[in-house]
C-alpha positions as CSV (number, residue, x, y, z in Angstrom):
1,M,-52.5,-69.2,18.7
2,T,-53.2,-65.9,20.3
3,E,-49.7,-65.6,21.6
4,I,-48.2,-66.4,18.2
5,T,-50.4,-63.7,16.6
6,K,-49.3,-61.2,19.2
7,V,-45.6,-62.0,18.6
8,K,-46.2,-61.6,14.9
9,D,-47.8,-58.3,15.4
10,D,-45.0,-57.2,17.6
11,I,-42.5,-58.2,15.0
12,Q,-44.4,-56.4,12.3
13,H,-44.6,-53.3,14.5
14,L,-40.9,-53.5,15.1
15,N,-40.2,-53.9,11.4
16,N,-42.4,-50.9,10.7
17,Q,-40.5,-48.9,13.3
18,L,-37.2,-50.0,11.8
19,I,-38.4,-49.0,8.3
20,N,-39.4,-45.6,9.7
21,Y,-36.1,-45.2,11.5
22,Y,-34.2,-46.1,8.3
23,S,-36.3,-43.6,6.3
24,S,-35.6,-41.0,8.9
25,F,-31.9,-41.8,8.8
26,Q,-31.9,-41.5,5.1
27,R,-33.6,-38.1,5.3
28,L,-31.1,-36.9,7.9
29,S,-28.2,-38.1,5.8
30,E,-29.6,-36.3,2.8
31,E,-30.1,-33.2,4.9
32,C,-26.5,-33.4,6.2
33,L,-25.2,-33.8,2.7
34,K,-27.2,-30.7,1.7
35,I,-25.9,-28.8,4.7
36,R,-22.3,-29.8,3.9
37,T,-22.8,-28.9,0.2
38,N,-24.4,-25.6,1.2
39,S,-21.5,-24.9,3.6
40,Q,-19.0,-25.5,0.9
41,E,-20.9,-23.3,-1.5
42,I,-21.1,-20.6,1.2
43,N,-17.3,-20.9,1.8
44,I,-16.7,-20.5,-1.9
45,I,-19.1,-17.5,-2.0
46,V,-17.3,-15.9,1.0
47,E,-13.8,-16.5,-0.6
48,N,-15.1,-14.9,-3.9
49,I,-16.4,-11.9,-2.0
50,K,-13.1,-11.5,-0.2
51,L,-11.2,-11.8,-3.5
52,K,-13.6,-9.3,-5.1
53,Q,-13.2,-6.9,-2.2
54,K,-9.4,-7.2,-2.5
55,R,-9.5,-6.4,-6.2
56,E,-11.8,-3.5,-5.5
57,D,-9.5,-2.2,-2.8
58,I,-6.6,-2.3,-5.2
59,R,-8.7,-0.8,-8.0
60,D,-10.0,2.0,-5.7
61,A,-6.6,2.7,-4.2
62,T,-4.5,5.3,-5.9
63,S,-1.3,3.8,-7.5
64,N,0.8,6.8,-8.3
65,G,2.4,7.4,-4.9
66,S,-0.1,10.1,-4.0
67,L,-3.3,10.1,-1.9
68,V,-5.8,12.8,-1.0
69,W,-7.2,11.6,2.3
70,K,-10.7,12.8,3.1
71,I,-11.2,12.6,6.9
72,E,-14.9,12.9,7.7
73,N,-16.7,13.1,11.1
74,F,-13.7,15.1,12.3
75,T,-15.2,16.3,15.6
76,Q,-15.8,12.7,16.8
77,K,-12.3,11.6,15.8
78,W,-10.9,14.7,17.4
79,N,-12.7,14.0,20.7
80,D,-11.7,10.3,20.6
81,A,-8.0,11.3,20.2
82,R,-8.2,13.8,23.0
83,S,-9.8,11.3,25.4
84,G,-7.4,8.5,24.4
85,R,-10.2,6.3,23.1
86,Q,-8.5,6.2,19.7
87,I,-5.2,7.9,19.5
88,S,-4.6,7.4,15.8
89,I,-6.4,6.8,12.5
90,E,-5.1,5.3,9.3
91,S,-5.8,6.4,5.7
92,P,-6.9,4.1,2.8
93,L,-4.2,2.1,1.2
94,F,-2.3,3.6,-1.7
95,Y,0.5,2.3,-4.0
96,S,3.4,3.6,-6.0
97,L,2.1,1.2,-8.7
98,P,-0.4,-1.7,-8.7
99,T,2.8,-3.8,-8.4
100,G,4.7,-1.3,-6.3
101,Y,5.1,-0.2,-2.7
102,K,2.0,-0.7,-0.5
103,M,1.5,2.2,1.9
104,C,-0.9,4.1,4.2
105,A,-0.7,7.3,6.3
106,R,-1.3,7.5,10.0
107,L,-2.5,10.6,11.8
108,H,-2.3,11.2,15.5
109,M,-4.8,14.1,15.8
110,Y,-3.8,15.0,19.3
111,G,-0.1,14.3,18.8
112,D,2.2,11.4,19.4
113,A,4.9,11.1,22.2
114,D,6.6,14.4,22.8
115,A,4.1,16.2,20.5
116,H,1.1,15.0,22.5
117,G,-1.2,17.9,23.3
118,T,0.8,20.4,21.2
119,H,0.9,19.2,17.5
120,M,-0.8,16.8,15.1
121,S,1.6,14.0,14.1
122,M,1.7,12.6,10.6
123,F,3.4,9.4,9.6
124,L,3.8,7.1,6.6
125,V,3.5,3.3,7.1
126,L,4.9,0.7,4.7
127,L,2.8,-2.5,4.5
128,K,3.8,-6.0,3.3
129,G,2.9,-6.2,-0.4
130,E,2.7,-9.0,-2.9
131,Y,5.6,-7.5,-5.0
132,D,8.1,-6.6,-2.2
133,A,10.6,-9.2,-3.5
134,I,11.2,-7.2,-6.7
135,L,11.3,-3.7,-5.2
136,T,14.3,-1.7,-4.0
137,W,15.0,-1.6,-0.2
138,P,15.4,0.3,2.0
139,F,12.6,2.7,1.0
140,N,14.4,5.9,0.3
141,F,12.1,8.6,-1.1
142,R,11.0,12.0,0.2
143,V,7.5,12.1,1.6
144,T,5.4,15.3,1.7
145,F,2.3,15.9,3.8
146,C,-0.1,18.8,3.0
147,L,-3.0,19.8,5.2
148,F,-5.3,21.7,2.9
149,D,-6.7,25.2,3.6
150,Q,-10.4,25.0,2.7
151,T,-11.0,28.7,2.6
152,G,-9.4,29.2,-0.8
153,Q,-6.7,31.5,0.7
154,G,-3.9,29.0,0.1
155,Y,-2.7,28.8,3.7
156,H,-1.8,25.1,3.3
157,I,0.4,23.5,5.9
158,V,3.1,21.6,4.1
159,D,6.1,19.6,5.5
160,S,8.4,16.9,4.1
161,F,10.8,14.3,5.5
162,D,13.5,12.2,4.0
163,P,13.6,8.6,5.5
164,D,16.4,7.5,7.7
165,T,17.5,4.4,5.8
166,T,19.0,2.8,8.9
167,L,15.6,2.6,10.7
168,P,13.4,-0.5,10.6
169,S,10.4,1.6,9.3
170,V,11.8,1.7,5.8
171,Q,13.2,-1.8,5.5
172,R,11.3,-4.6,3.6
173,P,8.3,-5.4,5.9
174,N,8.5,-8.8,7.7
175,S,5.1,-8.5,9.4
176,N,1.9,-7.0,8.1
177,M,3.1,-3.5,8.5
178,N,6.3,-1.6,9.6
179,T,6.5,0.9,12.4
180,A,5.6,4.4,11.3
181,G,8.0,7.1,10.3
182,G,7.3,10.7,9.7
183,I,6.8,14.2,11.2
184,P,5.7,14.2,14.9
185,K,5.2,18.0,15.0
186,F,3.4,18.4,11.7
187,C,0.7,21.0,12.6
188,P,0.2,23.0,15.9
189,L,-3.0,22.1,17.6
190,A,-3.7,25.8,18.1
191,F,-4.4,26.1,14.3
192,I,-7.1,23.4,14.7
193,E,-8.6,24.4,18.0
194,Q,-9.7,27.8,16.7
195,S,-13.4,28.0,16.2
196,E,-13.1,29.3,12.7
197,N,-9.9,27.5,11.5
198,Y,-9.0,27.1,7.8
199,Y,-8.6,23.4,7.8
200,V,-11.9,21.9,8.9
201,R,-15.1,22.6,7.0
202,D,-18.4,20.7,7.2
203,D,-16.7,18.4,9.8
204,T,-14.2,17.3,7.2
205,M,-10.4,17.6,6.8
206,F,-8.3,16.9,3.7
207,I,-4.6,15.8,3.8
208,N,-2.5,15.0,0.8
209,I,0.3,12.4,1.1
210,K,2.8,12.4,-1.7
211,V,5.9,10.3,-2.2
212,N,8.5,11.9,-4.5
213,F,9.8,9.0,-6.6
214,N,11.6,11.6,-8.8
215,D,14.3,11.5,-6.2
216,E,15.4,8.2,-7.8
217,L,16.9,10.2,-10.6
218,K,19.4,11.8,-8.1
219,I,20.9,8.4,-7.4
220,P,23.8,7.4,-9.8
221,L,22.7,4.3,-11.7
222,P,25.1,1.8,-13.3
223,Y,24.2,1.0,-16.9
224,T,23.6,-2.6,-15.9
225,A,21.2,-1.8,-13.1
226,Q,17.7,-3.1,-13.3
227,D,14.7,-0.7,-13.2
228,N,12.9,-0.5,-9.9
229,P,9.4,-2.0,-10.7
230,G,8.0,-0.1,-7.7
231,L,8.4,3.2,-9.4
232,P,5.6,4.8,-11.4
233,I,5.8,4.1,-15.1
234,H,6.6,7.7,-16.1
235,I,9.5,7.6,-13.6
236,Q,10.8,4.3,-15.0
237,D,10.6,5.8,-18.6
238,T,12.5,8.9,-17.5
239,I,15.2,6.8,-15.9
240,R,15.5,4.7,-19.1
241,L,15.8,7.8,-21.2
242,E,18.4,9.3,-18.8
243,R,20.3,6.0,-19.0
244,M,20.1,5.9,-22.8
245,K,21.3,9.6,-22.9
246,Q,24.3,8.7,-20.7
247,C,25.1,5.7,-22.9
248,Q,24.9,7.9,-26.0
249,Q,27.2,10.4,-24.4
250,L,29.7,7.7,-23.6
251,Q,29.5,6.3,-27.1
252,E,30.1,9.8,-28.6
253,K,33.1,10.3,-26.2
254,H,34.5,6.9,-27.2
255,D,34.0,7.7,-31.0
256,A,35.7,11.1,-30.5
257,E,38.7,9.4,-28.8
258,I,39.0,7.0,-31.7
259,R,38.9,9.8,-34.2
260,C,41.6,11.6,-32.2
261,N,43.8,8.6,-32.1
262,D,43.3,8.0,-35.9
263,R,44.3,11.6,-36.5
264,E,47.4,11.3,-34.4
265,I,48.4,8.1,-36.3
266,L,47.8,9.8,-39.6
267,D,49.9,12.9,-38.6
268,R,52.7,10.7,-37.5
269,S,52.6,8.8,-40.8
270,L,52.7,12.1,-42.7
271,I,55.7,13.3,-40.6
272,H,57.5,10.0,-41.2
273,Q,56.9,10.2,-45.0
274,S,58.2,13.8,-45.1
275,L,61.4,12.7,-43.4
């Protein structure tokens, strides 16, 4: 009888353990489900943050083809460039329109290639954008860089370049960003290395990058041509007005020719009647 009781106790003990294991398993399953749910929620939150950041980047970026680039902590960046730790820096993104060309500037403070050690080098970089499929390629607009004189004397350093449309740097981007194109010998380093130079104040430098989309007006446009949606709105409006003006001139010319022909026909008729 004692043996039977002992076996029953063991069975009961095992049952209790099994119940405890099952309860623990249930708790673990619930915890796993919570973790999985939390992980999904975290992923959603992260994606929302990324989307919000992207929208803020677009909102904060200028979208008229011009950017004033404020370069702070100049001394550190200058030393990094001289030592080779970081040979170039890039500006914030800017656009010709929110749905236009996506761009940034690149500055080699201590010069690039043949200009290394003698000049600052300034470049424009085209990046892959969401609206590239409806823009005009190659990118063919004059780019102007201006290094601001901060003393108020107006000794700004200004230089421009017209893109070579045969180069890959101005074709529609296939990767995240194109190779850079610009002005290797933009500003002599001697101007910057002076202890009291005009261009660095409070360890800060300002550079303006401007793309001249007005050059589009210099290109003959067929009347059936579609507007380039990468151009600023005021440029598109100007192009449309120019096109309408040309159409009106053609119509006036056509009307004048018709009036001239009618007059000739009338004159001939009068001559015939007189005979």
